[in-house]
C-alpha positions as CSV (number, residue, x, y, z in Angstrom):
1,M,72.6,20.3,32.3
2,N,71.4,17.5,34.6
3,W,67.9,16.8,35.8
4,R,68.6,17.9,39.3
5,S,69.7,21.4,38.4
6,L,66.8,21.6,35.8
7,I,64.3,21.0,38.6
8,L,65.9,22.9,41.6
9,E,67.1,26.1,39.9
10,H,64.7,29.0,39.6
11,R,62.0,27.4,41.7
12,G,60.1,30.7,42.4
13,Q,59.8,31.5,38.7
14,K,58.7,27.9,37.9
15,L,56.0,28.0,40.6
16,F,54.8,31.4,39.4
17,A,54.5,30.1,35.8
18,L,52.7,27.0,37.0
19,G,50.2,29.0,39.1
20,L,49.6,31.4,36.1
21,A,49.0,28.5,33.8
22,V,46.5,27.0,36.2
23,L,44.7,30.4,36.6
24,I,44.5,30.7,32.8
25,W,43.2,27.2,32.4
26,L,40.5,27.8,35.1
27,T,39.4,31.0,33.4
28,V,39.1,29.3,30.0
29,R,37.1,26.4,31.5
30,S,34.7,28.7,33.3
31,T,33.9,30.6,30.1
32,E,33.6,27.5,28.0
33,G,30.2,26.8,29.4
34,I,29.0,30.2,28.3
35,R,30.2,29.6,24.7
36,I,29.0,26.0,24.4
37,G,26.1,26.0,26.8
38,D,22.7,24.4,26.0
39,G,22.2,25.8,22.5
40,S,20.7,29.1,23.6
41,T,24.0,31.0,23.7
42,D,23.4,32.6,20.3
43,G,20.6,34.5,21.9
44,R,17.8,32.4,20.4
45,Q,15.8,29.5,21.7
46,V,12.8,27.6,20.3
47,F,10.1,26.5,22.7
48,P,8.2,23.6,21.0
49,N,4.6,22.6,21.6
50,V,3.3,25.8,23.3
51,P,-0.5,25.4,23.7
52,I,-2.7,27.9,21.9
53,V,-5.2,29.7,24.1
54,V,-8.5,30.9,22.7
55,L,-9.6,34.4,23.6
56,T,-13.3,35.3,23.1
57,S,-15.7,37.9,24.5
58,A,-17.6,37.3,27.7
59,A,-20.9,37.3,25.7
60,D,-19.6,34.5,23.4
61,L,-20.5,31.2,25.0
62,G,-19.5,29.1,22.0
63,R,-16.8,26.4,21.9
64,Y,-14.1,26.3,19.3
65,A,-11.7,23.8,17.9
66,V,-8.2,25.0,17.0
67,S,-6.0,23.0,14.6
68,P,-3.2,22.6,15.3
69,E,-3.5,23.0,19.1
70,F,0.2,23.8,19.6
71,V,2.8,26.2,18.2
72,N,6.6,26.4,18.2
73,V,7.7,29.8,19.5
74,E,11.2,31.1,18.8
75,L,12.5,33.8,21.2
76,S,15.6,35.9,21.3
77,G,17.3,37.6,24.2
78,D,20.1,37.4,26.7
79,P,21.3,33.7,27.0
80,D,21.0,33.9,30.8
81,V,17.4,35.1,30.6
82,L,16.6,32.4,28.0
83,R,17.9,29.7,30.3
84,R,15.4,30.7,33.0
85,V,12.4,30.8,30.6
86,S,10.2,27.8,30.5
87,A,7.7,26.8,27.9
88,Q,4.9,27.4,30.4
89,S,5.9,31.1,30.6
90,V,5.4,31.6,26.9
91,E,1.9,32.6,25.9
92,A,0.4,31.9,22.5
93,Y,-3.2,32.8,21.7
94,V,-5.8,33.4,19.0
95,N,-8.2,36.3,19.3
96,L,-11.7,35.3,18.3
97,V,-13.6,38.4,19.6
98,D,-14.6,39.6,16.1
99,L,-14.8,36.1,14.5
100,G,-17.4,35.7,11.8
101,S,-18.4,32.5,10.3
102,T,-16.2,29.4,10.6
103,P,-14.0,27.7,9.6
104,Q,-11.4,30.4,9.3
105,M,-7.7,30.7,9.3
106,I,-6.7,33.0,12.2
107,A,-3.3,34.5,13.0
108,I,-1.5,33.4,16.1
109,H,-0.2,36.0,18.6
110,A,2.3,35.4,21.4
111,N,3.4,37.3,24.5
112,P,7.1,36.7,25.2
113,P,8.3,36.8,28.8
114,D,10.1,39.9,30.0
115,G,13.6,40.3,28.7
116,T,12.9,38.3,25.5
117,T,11.7,39.2,22.0
118,L,9.4,37.1,19.7
119,V,11.4,36.0,16.6
120,A,9.0,33.5,14.9
121,L,6.0,31.3,15.3
122,D,5.5,28.0,13.5
123,P,2.8,27.8,12.3
124,T,1.7,31.4,12.0
125,R,-2.0,30.7,11.4
126,V,-4.4,28.1,12.7
127,R,-7.8,26.8,11.5
128,V,-10.7,27.7,13.9
129,D,-14.0,25.8,13.8
130,R,-17.0,26.6,15.9
131,I,-18.2,23.4,17.7
132,V,-21.9,23.0,17.5
133,E,-23.3,21.2,20.5
134,T,-26.3,19.0,19.7
135,N,-27.4,18.5,23.3
136,S,-28.3,21.8,24.8
137,P,-28.7,21.8,28.6
138,S,-32.3,22.2,29.9
139,L,-33.0,24.7,32.5
140,S,-35.9,22.8,34.2
141,P,-35.2,20.7,37.3
């Protein structure tokens, strides 16, 4: 069999096979990004250095020092949802409403964004100290 007949015979079938191969290749390439992605494709993502917010009652005018000031938050959920979540939308806080004497180790809580679930916090507790101000503001003009 010579090269000319190899190329020219059954052109329709060869073009169909080539088109099908290209279609399969494009399909595999488009789903490859979903499998490889940015590391959040397994349904989990860690958000490092989320600031810890201090919650107190309105009557408590004290100031507090929290150590460490940041927490790593691990969330799970749909990979598409996790790609849209930013570290600013993750809320981590300590509740000091019923705080007694300080220093104390207090549990950290987190509010995950809609469509995600909290998996882990690192660390899980922080040290809280009440800051005593030596200069109290005077009320006289």
